[in-house]
Each structure stands twice: as C-alpha cells, then as structure tokens.
N, C-alpha and C positions, 0 to 999 in steps of 0.2 A: 082785539080781533081773534077769531077762533082759528083753529087749524084748517078747517074746511074753507074759510074765507081767504086764507093766505097761501095754502098749499093744496088746493083742490085737485089740480091736474096731477101733481105728484102722488097724492093719496090714491086717486083713481088708478094711476099706473101701477102702484104697488099692489093694490087689492086685485087687480086683473091678473096678476101672476099666479094666483092661487085658486084652487077649486073651491075652497072654503074661505070665507072672509076672516074667520078666527085665526087662520094661519098667518095673517099679516100683522099679528099683534107685536112681534119684536121690531120689525122695521118702522111701524108707526110710533112705537114708544121711543125709538131713537130719534125719529123726526120731531116728536114732541119735546124731547129732552134738549135737542139742539135749538129749538125755537124758543123755549122758555128758560134755558140755562140749567134746569133740573126738573124733575117730575113732581110737581105739586099734586095734591089730592085732586084738584080741579082738572089738571092735565090728564091724570090717569082716568078719571071718569069720562073725560072728553073722548079719549081713545076707545074706551069701552062703548060709548054711545055710537061712535062711527062704525064699529065692528059688530054692534048689536050683541054685546056680551054682557053678562053680569059684571058689575064693577069689581066684585070680590075676586073674580077670576084674574082680572088684570092687575089688581093689587098684589096677588100672590106671585105673579110673574116678576113684578118689580122687586118684591122682597127676596126672590130667589137668586137673581143674577146680580153679580157684584158690579157690573158696568152700567147699571141703572142707579142714578143718584136721586134719592127722595129728600135730599136736603141741599142747600146751596153749596156749590163748590167753586173753585177758582176758575178764572179764564183758562188757565193751564192746570190740568191734573197731572202731577208728576208721580209716576209709579216706578219704584226702584225694585228690581228683582233681588231678593235676599236669599235665594236658594243656594245650595252648596257650592257650585262652580263659581257663581258671582261672589260669594263670600270669600272664597280662596283668592279671588283676584281683586278684592278691595271694596265690595259692596257696603260693608259696615262703615268703612272710612268715608265712602261717598255719601251715605245717609247722614253721617255726623256733620260733614261739610255743608250739606244742604240745610240741615236744621240750624247750624250756627249762622249761616249766611242769611237765611230767610227769617230766623227768629221764631220758628214754629217747631212743633213736634209732629209725629206721624198722625195722620187723620185730622190735621188742622189746616186752616186757610190763613194766608197772610192778611193783615188788616186792610190792605188796598184791594183785596179780592182777586189778586193776580194769580197766586199759586196755592194749590192744595197738594200736600205730600202724603204719599201712601206707600206701604210695603206690599209687594205682591210675590207670588211664587211662580218660578219657571216661565220665562218669556220665550223659551225655545231658541235662544241665540247664545248658547254657552261659550261658543268659540270667540265671541266678541264681548265678553264680560269685562267690566261691569256694564250692564245694560239698563237703560232708563227709557220709559215711555212718557211722552208728553202728548196728552190727548190721543194716545195710541200711535203717535209718530214714534218709530223706533230710533233711538240715538245710541250708537255703539261706542264702546271703549271710553266711557265717561269716568275719568279719574277725578279725584278731589281737586286737583289743580286746574281742571277744565270747567268747574262749576260756574265760575263768574262769567266765563265766555258763553256758556250755555244759557244762563239766565238773561244775560244782556240780549242774546239773539231772540229768545222767546219774548222778552218785553217788546223788542222792536217789531215782532210779528203778532202782537196782541190783537190788532184789528182783524187780521186774517184768521186768528184763532176763534174770535167771537163769531165771525161769519161762518166758519166751518163747523163750530160747535165742539162739544166735549166727547161726542160719541165715537169719534174715530172713523166715521164713514168715508173720509177722504185722506186717510193716514198715508204718510210717506216714510222713507228711510233716510237717516242722516248719519254722518260719520265725521270724525275729526281728521283733518289733513295733517301731514307731518309738521307743518308750520303752525298748527294750533287753530286753524279756522274750522268752523262748522259748516259743512256743505251737504246738500241733498244728493242722495245717490239716484242716478237716473234709473228708471225702471228697466231700460234695455241694457243696462250695464251688466257685465258678468259678475256673478257673486264673487266676493273677495273675502276669504276667511282672514281672521286676525293673523298678523305676522309676529312670529316669535323669534327671538335671537337664540340660536342653538349654539351653545358653547362646544368647542371640539373636545372630544374625550381626552382625559389626561392619562398619559401612559404611566404605568407603574414604575417607580424608581428602580427597582431591581426585579427583573423578570424571575418567576419561579424556576427552579432547576427542572430541566426536562428529564423524564424517566422513561427509559426504554420499555416498551410493552412487555417484552419477555422478562425484564427484571421485575416489573411490577407483578407479573404472574408467577414469579418464583422459579422460572425455567432455567435461570443461570445459577441457581444455588447448587453447591456440591451435594452429591448424593451421600448422606450420612446415615441413611436408614440401615437397620440391622434386621436379620431374619427373626421372625417370631419363634420363641422356643417351643411353641405348640406346633 
C-alpha cells in the first residue's frame, strides 16, 4: 500500500501547513521513513510524486540530512555523543561497552535487526553526559554499567519503537534513578541538571606566614641612605 492509501489524512494535514507543497518535504520524508523503516528509492520517488517535485530534488535532501536513512537500520538506532564533554565523562567507555555487548561496531546493525550503533556530535546535554539517543529518545547519564539495563528496556519496548518509527517524531526523555531503573521524565517535570558530588576544599597543612603590608612595602626598614656627594 502507498503512503497516500495509508496516511492520506495526515499527509493532507501536513501539506496544508505550508504555502508551497515543496516545503512539506522533510515531514513527509520522516513519515515515509517511519512507515517503511528506511527510505528506499521507491519511497523517495513516492514523496516526490506527492509533492510534485523532481525526484532528484528529494534524493538530494535525503543525502544531505544524517537523520534520513537510505539503507536498513535497526528497530532502535543508538546514537552516542562522543564530543569533548561526553568523552571526559566516559563516552568512549560507553561505546566500547555497547560494541562488546551487541557484538557490532559503529554504523553496524545487530543480526536480529534490533540495534544500530552510531557516533554523533554534541546532543546539547553536556551536563548529563554521557548521553545516548535511542530513536532520538534522550537517555541521560548512561554509564557502561547501565548498558544491559538500557538494552533490556529497549528490547521490551521494541513493538512500541516499531510503531513510533526511527525518526524521533514522538521522542521523549529518560533517566536512570538512584537504584538503577530507567524511567521516563515527565514533560511537566522541572529540569534537573546532573548531580555532582562536591568534595570540601582541603585546608593547607601549614598556613603561609602573614606579612604586614607596611613590611612588604619596605616602610619598616631602617633608613640607611646617605647623602649624594653631588
């Protein structure tokens, strides 16, 4: 079945938002991607036909944006931020743990089609690093010891992920509780930055001797100057 046959009302609603039909190319591509799992050549041409665009124009859009997939990807696309703040907080260790647990490398998909692993740059959540996106769901504070819990949770939600698609149109935020559970952050909840343990400052063993200002300025020195013979 075609997109128009399965999503006609949604397509018409999307197109109605724009003065020009060509402006709807991004949301229609996301809709096609979530419907088919990835953007096949036929799906791209289908979107072009709906919007009355040259197919080449739509192929160029797909090739430009990294969140459009023109090859099969997993039910869950795992994107780990490896920018500087995340790396300082353990992103490389997280990527290593994911590769070892899943038995794949970056830009590969597990044999069961469940997970695709990718590196990305800056997810704009540096204070909750290391950060991972699963189909653009944000998951904060993902340390290597939490990888198995995360993967178990995602496997349990696989049917939901397939229904929502890989495009992140319905993305949510998730975090780990103190007892290690993965929970969704309610949208109305106040933002909570990452909690850091601040160690109290260590006092110096021997305080430096205090120097009186006048002594440092030389005002208490004896006057030993002599008159110039000139």
